[in-house]
C-alpha positions as CSV (number, residue, x, y, z in Angstrom):
1,M,14.1,0.0,8.2
2,K,10.9,2.1,6.8
3,W,7.9,0.3,5.5
4,V,5.3,1.5,2.7
5,L,2.0,0.3,1.6
6,A,1.8,-1.0,-2.0
7,K,-0.7,-2.8,-4.3
8,N,-0.5,-5.0,-7.5
9,I,-2.6,-3.3,-10.1
10,T,-3.3,-4.2,-13.6
11,S,-2.8,-1.1,-16.0
12,K,-5.8,-0.4,-18.2
13,E,-3.7,1.2,-20.7
14,H,-1.4,-1.8,-21.1
15,G,-3.2,-4.7,-19.4
16,M,0.1,-5.3,-17.4
17,E,0.4,-5.5,-13.8
18,Q,2.6,-3.2,-11.9
19,L,3.3,-2.5,-8.2
20,V,2.4,0.9,-7.0
21,A,2.9,2.7,-3.7
22,M,-0.1,3.9,-1.9
23,G,0.0,7.6,-1.1
24,D,-1.9,10.5,0.8
25,P,-4.3,12.7,-0.9
26,F,-1.1,15.1,-1.8
27,G,0.3,12.1,-3.4
28,R,3.2,11.5,-1.0
29,M,4.1,7.7,-0.1
30,V,2.9,6.8,3.3
31,V,5.7,5.7,5.3
32,F,5.9,3.7,8.4
33,N,8.8,3.1,11.0
34,S,7.9,-0.5,11.5
35,K,5.9,-3.4,9.8
36,A,3.6,-3.7,13.0
37,E,2.7,-0.1,12.6
38,A,1.8,-0.5,9.0
39,E,-0.1,-3.8,9.7
40,E,-2.1,-2.0,12.6
41,F,-3.0,0.9,10.1
42,V,-4.1,-1.5,7.3
43,N,-6.0,-3.4,9.8
44,Q,-7.7,-0.2,11.1
45,A,-8.4,1.2,7.7
46,I,-10.2,-1.8,6.8
47,V,-12.6,-1.8,9.7
48,E,-13.2,2.0,9.1
49,G,-13.9,1.3,5.4
50,A,-11.0,3.4,4.1
51,L,-9.6,0.4,2.4
52,E,-11.4,-2.5,0.9
53,H,-10.4,-6.0,2.1
54,D,-10.5,-7.2,-1.9
55,E,-8.7,-10.0,-4.1
56,E,-5.5,-7.8,-4.1
57,P,-4.3,-7.4,-0.7
58,T,-2.5,-4.4,0.5
59,L,1.2,-5.4,0.5
60,I,3.4,-4.0,3.3
61,I,7.1,-3.9,1.9
62,P,10.3,-1.8,2.6
63,E,10.5,1.4,1.3
64,T,13.7,0.6,-0.8
65,E,11.8,-1.9,-2.8
66,M,9.5,1.3,-4.2
67,L,12.5,3.6,-4.7
């Protein structure tokens, strides 16, 4: 199973929450081969400051949930 990073965000346009996949600078979904690999990436990105540890956590979900 492949895993992707996602976040629940509130649309400024509609005021509704929606689930969005996190992508690379080129707009492609970041895909991981295991959930453990994705968790390690998220933790390292938080330590390095690339991801914020905020109220809306970064979700790790099966890729099929985003298709």
